[in-house]
N, C-alpha and C positions, 0 to 999 in steps of 0.2 A: 504494500500500500504506500503511495507517495506521501511525503511530508505535507502538512498543511502549509499554506502560504506564510502563516506566522512563524512556523518552525524554520522554513526556508529563509525568511528574513533574519531570524536570530543567528542561524548558522553563517549567513553571509556577513553579518556584522562582526561576529567573532573572527571570521577568516580575514576580513579587512584589517581588524585591529591587531592581529598577530604580527603584522608588518610595521607597527608603530615604532618609531625610533626610540631606543632606550629600554624596550621591554624584552628584547631577545626572544620573541615568540611566546611570551608568557601571558597569553590572553585566554581566559577561561569562561565557560558558560555555567552560570549558576553554581559555582563551586561551593560545596557544603563545608569543607574544612578551611580553617584559617590559612592564610598565606604566611609561610615562614619567612623570617627575615632574609634568609639566603635566596628566597624566590622573588624578592622585591628588587626593582619595581615590577608590578604586575597590573593587569586589567581584568576585571570580572564584569561580565555582561549578564544582567538579570532582567527578565520581563517584570514589569510592575502592574500594569493594568491594560486591559483591552476593552474598549467601549464601542458598541455599535452606534454609529452616528446617524445612519439613514439607510433605508432600503430604496433601491432604484427601481424603476419600472421594468427593467430588463432582468428581473429575478437575481439581482446582485445586492450585496450588502457592503456598505462602506464602514470601515472600522478605523479606530485610532489606537495604536499600540504604543504605550509609553514604556520605554526601557531605561534602565540605569546602567551607566558605564562607570564603574568604580575604579579609580586610579589609586593604587596602593603603593606608598613609598616609605622609606626609612632614611632620614637625613637630618642634619642640624636644623634646616629650615624646610620642612616637608612641602609646604605649598610652593615654595620657590623651586624646589627640586622637581615637583610634579608639573610645573608650567609648560616646559617644552613637550612633555609627553601628552598633556591635555591638548596642546595646540596641534600636534601632529594627528592625534586621534580624531579631533574635531574635523580636520581637513579630510580624513579618510571616510567620514560619514556624510558630510554635507556636500551639496552640489557645488563644485568649484571649477575654475578654469585652469587648474594646475596639472591636469592630466590624470587626476584621480578619478576612477570610475565612480559615478554617483548612483545611489539607489533609485532616484526618481527617473532617470533616463536609461538605465542599464537594461540588461536582458531579463531582470526579475519581473515576472508577471504580476500585475495588480498593484504595485507600489505607485502611489500618486505623489507623495511629498514626504520630506524629512525636515523637521524643524527642531531647533534647539529650544529646550524648555528652561531648566534651572541648573544651578550648580550649588552644591553644599560642601562645606569644608569642615571635616572632623579631624582635629589635630590634638594628639595627646602625646606629650613628650616629643620624641623624635619620629613617631609614627603618624602618618597622615593618610586619610581616606578621603579623596575628593570625588564626590558623586556628581556626575553629569547626567542630566536626563534629556531624552530626545523623544519626540512624538513622531511616529511613522504612520502615515495615512495609507491604507491599502484597501483593496477590494477583493472579494471572492464571490463565487456563486452562492446563492442563498442556501442551497441544499448540499453544498460540498465545499468545505473550507480548504480543500487541496487544489481546487481548480478555479479558473477565472471564467 
């Protein structure tokens, strides 16, 4: 059975973030265990909410998927250390003219838009978790979340 469009989106996001400068491929999906200091910096991608926004007349349903992209660092000044990672990760998700493939115009079916939402900074001592949220608008067939 094929993945839902939501699952395809999440896999694509993690795949793009694995190439983020400074994390050496340490991008994870909904990781259950804590990231050890030796694994930092790292990125964890988690789905937060999915809201149906409207049904179209063509038996399609529009949805907004909110995801968290957690940048985890250990440094003397965690938010400063995380900044170049956050910047590169953002470029990998948002539509740009820098040659990065974007989710809105790529080959991923059903994705209509990607928008930056919020950023939260949780810093304790030398550890920092900077949470970025993005809203991804997508569409799928009303009766089948794996097809458009």
